[in-house]
C-alpha positions in Angstrom: 29.2 8.2 -29.2 29.6 7.7 -25.5 26.8 6.1 -23.4 26.5 6.8 -19.7 25.7 3.1 -18.8 26.3 -0.1 -20.7 24.2 -3.2 -19.9 25.4 -6.4 -21.5 22.9 -9.3 -21.0 21.8 -12.6 -22.6 19.8 -14.5 -20.0 16.1 -14.5 -21.1 14.9 -14.0 -17.6 16.9 -10.7 -17.3 14.4 -9.1 -19.6 12.3 -7.6 -16.8 15.5 -6.4 -15.1 16.7 -4.8 -18.3 13.4 -3.1 -18.8 13.6 -1.6 -15.2 17.2 -0.4 -16.0 15.9 1.3 -19.1 13.1 3.1 -17.3 15.4 4.2 -14.5 17.9 5.6 -17.0 15.1 7.6 -18.6 14.0 8.9 -15.2 17.6 9.9 -14.4 18.2 11.4 -17.8 21.1 9.2 -18.7 21.8 7.1 -21.8 21.8 3.3 -21.9 23.5 0.9 -24.3 22.1 -2.6 -24.1 24.3 -5.2 -25.6 22.6 -8.5 -26.3 23.4 -11.6 -28.4 21.8 -10.1 -31.5 24.0 -7.0 -31.5 27.0 -8.4 -29.6 29.5 -8.6 -32.5 28.6 -5.1 -33.9 28.8 -3.6 -30.4 32.2 -5.1 -29.5 33.5 -4.0 -32.9 32.3 -0.5 -32.3 33.7 -0.5 -28.8 37.2 -1.6 -29.8 37.3 0.8 -32.7 36.3 3.7 -30.5 33.1 4.4 -32.4 30.9 3.8 -29.4 32.1 3.8 -25.7 30.6 4.0 -22.2 31.4 5.4 -18.8 29.9 2.8 -16.5 29.4 -0.9 -16.9 26.6 -3.0 -15.3 27.7 -6.5 -16.5 25.1 -9.3 -16.8 27.1 -11.1 -19.4 29.1 -13.1 -17.0 29.3 -16.8 -17.8 29.1 -16.3 -21.6 32.7 -15.9 -22.8 31.8 -14.1 -26.0 30.8 -11.2 -23.8 34.2 -11.1 -22.0 35.8 -8.4 -24.3 33.3 -5.9 -22.8 34.4 -5.9 -19.2 38.0 -6.3 -20.4 37.7 -3.0 -22.4 36.1 -1.4 -19.3 39.0 -2.4 -17.2 41.7 -1.3 -19.7 40.1 2.1 -20.4 39.1 3.0 -16.8 35.3 2.8 -17.0 33.4 2.6 -13.8 32.7 -1.1 -13.3 29.9 -2.1 -11.0 31.1 -5.2 -9.1 34.5 -5.4 -10.8 35.4 -9.0 -11.7 38.5 -9.2 -9.5 36.5 -8.0 -6.5 33.7 -10.4 -7.2 36.1 -13.3 -7.5 37.7 -12.6 -4.1 34.5 -12.0 -2.3 32.7 -15.1 -3.7 35.4 -17.4 -2.3 33.4 -18.8 0.7 36.6 -20.0 2.5 38.1 -16.5 2.2 34.9 -14.8 3.3 34.5 -17.2 6.2 37.8 -16.1 7.7 37.2 -12.4 6.9 33.8 -12.4 8.6 35.1 -14.2 11.7 38.0 -11.7 11.9 35.4 -8.9 11.8 33.4 -10.3 14.7 30.5 -11.6 12.7 28.9 -15.0 13.5 29.0 -17.9 11.1 28.2 -21.6 11.4 30.8 -23.8 13.0 33.0 -24.6 10.0 35.9 -26.9 9.0 37.9 -25.7 6.0 39.6 -28.2 3.7 42.2 -27.7 1.1 41.4 -28.6 -2.5 41.7 -32.2 -3.4 44.3 -31.5 -6.0 46.4 -29.7 -3.5 45.9 -32.2 -0.6 44.5 -35.5 -1.9 44.7 -37.1 1.5 43.4 -35.1 4.5 44.2 -35.5 8.2 41.6 -37.2 10.4 38.5 -35.0 10.9 36.7 -34.7 14.2 33.0 -34.4 13.1 31.7 -34.2 16.7 31.2 -30.4 16.8 29.2 -30.5 13.6 26.4 -32.6 15.1 24.6 -35.5 13.6 24.5 -34.1 10.1 26.1 -31.2 8.3 26.5 -29.2 5.1 29.3 -29.7 2.5 30.0 -26.7 0.3 32.6 -26.0 -2.4 34.2 -22.6 -1.8 33.2 -21.1 -5.2 29.9 -22.8 -5.9 26.9 -20.7 -6.7 23.1 -21.4 -6.8 23.6 -24.4 -4.6 25.8 -26.1 -7.1 27.8 -28.9 -5.4 26.2 -28.3 -2.0 25.3 -31.4 0.0 22.8 -30.9 2.8 22.3 -33.6 5.5 25.7 -35.2 5.1 26.8 -37.4 8.1 30.1 -39.2 7.3 33.7 -38.6 6.4 33.2 -40.7 3.2 30.7 -38.2 1.9 33.2 -35.4 2.5 35.9 -37.3 0.7 33.7 -38.0 -2.3 32.4 -34.4 -2.4 35.9 -33.0 -2.7 36.4 -34.8 -6.0 33.4 -33.1 -7.6 35.3 -29.8 -7.8 38.9 -30.9 -7.0 40.4 -27.5 -7.6 38.3 -25.8 -4.9 38.5 -25.6 -1.2 35.6 -27.0 0.8 33.6 -25.9 3.8 32.1 -28.4 6.2 29.5 -26.5 8.1 27.1 -27.3 11.0 23.4 -26.8 10.4 21.9 -23.7 11.9 18.6 -24.0 13.7 16.8 -20.6 13.5 14.2 -19.2 15.8 10.6 -19.5 14.9 8.8 -16.2 14.2 5.3 -16.0 12.9 5.3 -19.8 12.8 8.1 -19.7 10.3 11.9 -20.2 10.6 13.7 -16.8 10.9 15.7 -17.2 7.8 16.5 -14.2 5.6 18.1 -13.1 2.4 19.2 -9.5 2.5 19.9 -7.6 -0.7 22.4 -4.7 -0.8 22.8 -2.1 -3.5 24.9 1.2 -3.4 24.4 2.0 0.3 20.8 0.6 0.7 19.8 -2.7 2.2 16.6 -4.7 1.5 15.9 -7.5 4.0 13.5 -10.4 2.9 12.1 -13.4 4.7 13.3 -16.4 2.7 11.8 -19.9 2.9 14.6 -22.5 2.8 12.4 -25.2 1.2 10.3 -23.2 -1.3 12.7 -20.3 -1.8 9.8 -17.9 -1.7 10.5 -14.4 -0.5 8.5 -11.8 1.5 9.8 -8.4 2.3 10.7 -7.6 5.9 8.4 -4.7 6.7 9.2 -1.8 9.0 6.7 -3.3 11.5 8.6 -6.6 11.3 11.9 -4.9 12.0 10.4 -3.2 15.0 8.3 -6.0 16.4 10.8 -8.8 16.0 14.0 -6.7 16.5 15.3 -7.4 13.0 17.3 -4.2 12.6 20.4 -6.3 13.0 20.0 -7.7 9.5 20.9 -4.3 8.1 23.8 -3.9 10.5 25.3 -7.3 9.7 24.9 -6.7 5.9 26.6 -3.3 6.1 29.5 -4.9 8.0 29.7 -7.4 5.1 29.8 -4.5 2.7 32.8 -3.1 4.4 34.6 -6.4 3.9 33.6 -7.4 0.4 33.5 -3.9 -1.2 30.9 -4.9 -3.8 28.3 -2.5 -5.2 25.5 -5.0 -5.0 25.0 -8.5 -3.7 22.8 -10.7 -1.5 23.7 -12.5 1.7 21.8 -15.2 3.7 21.3 -14.7 7.4 19.6 -16.8 10.0 18.5 -15.6 13.5 19.3 -18.2 16.1 20.7 -17.0 19.5 22.2 -14.2 17.4 22.3 -13.3 13.7 24.4 -15.9 11.9 25.7 -15.3 8.3 25.0 -18.6 6.6 25.7 -17.9 2.9 28.2 -15.1 2.8 28.2 -13.2 -0.5 26.4 -13.8 -3.8 26.9 -11.2 -6.5 25.3 -13.2 -9.3 21.8 -12.3 -8.2 18.8 -14.0 -9.8 16.8 -11.0 -11.0 13.6 -12.9 -11.8 10.8 -11.0 -10.1 8.0 -12.5 -8.0 5.2 -11.3 -10.3 6.6 -13.6 -13.0 8.2 -16.5 -11.0 6.9 -17.9 -7.7 10.4 -18.0 -6.2 11.5 -14.6 -7.7 12.6 -11.6 -5.7 9.8 -9.2 -4.8 9.4 -6.7 -7.7 9.8 -3.7 -5.5 13.1 -5.0 -4.2 14.6 -5.5 -7.7 13.2 -2.1 -8.8 14.8 -0.4 -5.8 18.1 -2.2 -6.5 18.0 -1.0 -10.2 17.4 2.6 -9.1 20.5 2.4 -6.9 22.6 0.9 -9.6 21.6 3.5 -12.2 22.4 6.2 -9.5 26.0 5.0 -9.6 26.2 5.8 -13.3 24.4 9.1 -12.8 26.7 10.2 -10.0 29.9 9.9 -11.9 28.7 12.3 -14.6 
C-alpha cells in the first residue's frame, strides 16, 4: 500500500497538529499514514520491506533517533520531503543565514561572528563599543532559546558562553529597540507555509501571540513583514518555517529561520500559536502532498 502523506510524530503536544493534518487530508481526499511510538517498529519494518510506502513526508520525528530511518528511506527512494533535513541544517545555521540575509539586502542586528571554540580557542580582541551597553550572545545552531544569553555586557561572558557549545559558531548581537504600536513593542513572529505568510504580534516577555489583522497591516504599514519573509524564503528554500522580525527605523530580522515550529495552539496553551494560523499552515502542507499526485 502507498500512502499519499506520511506523518511521523512522538511529541504529545503535536496531537492537535496531527488531528488537523488528518482532517485536512480527508478534506483533500488523500491518504495519511501516522507513525507514532506505538507503531514505529512495525511501520519501519513495513516501509523497508516495501509492504507500505508513501509519496510525501511531513516529518515531526526529528530529535528522536529511532525515527531516523523514515526520512532516510524518503531520501533514498525519492519521496517528496517537506523541509528536507539537509536544507533545514543549512538554513538553521544562524551565522550562515546572517551573511545570506545581509548579502540579500535585508536588515539584521549589528553582529559580530565568532569561530567555534574548538576551532579557535583564543579569539582576537573584540571591540564591543558598537554593541552598546549590553548585547545578546547566541550559538549558531541553538533552537528555542537554548544557549542564548540576553543582557550580556562583557568579554568574559562571551568567552564563557563559547564553551557551552564549543563546536558551534557564535553570534554577538546588539539589542534591537522596536517602535511602540498600540502601546506594545512592534515585535513579530511571521509563519510561512507553501507560499503563504501569517504575521503575528509576539510579546518578547510572555511569548503570547496575536494575529496581525488586515486592518493592522493597513493602519500601521506592516505589509513589509510579508515582503521580508518572502525574501527569506527565496534564500532558505524551506517549505515552512517561522522568522522573528522587529520594526525599528526599518524591519529588522532578529531570529532568522526556525523550522522546528512549536505547534501548540493558543486554545490549549497560553503561549501557543493562534489556532487559525496552525490550521492554515496545515492546509498548505497537505496541499503540497495533494499537488504531487
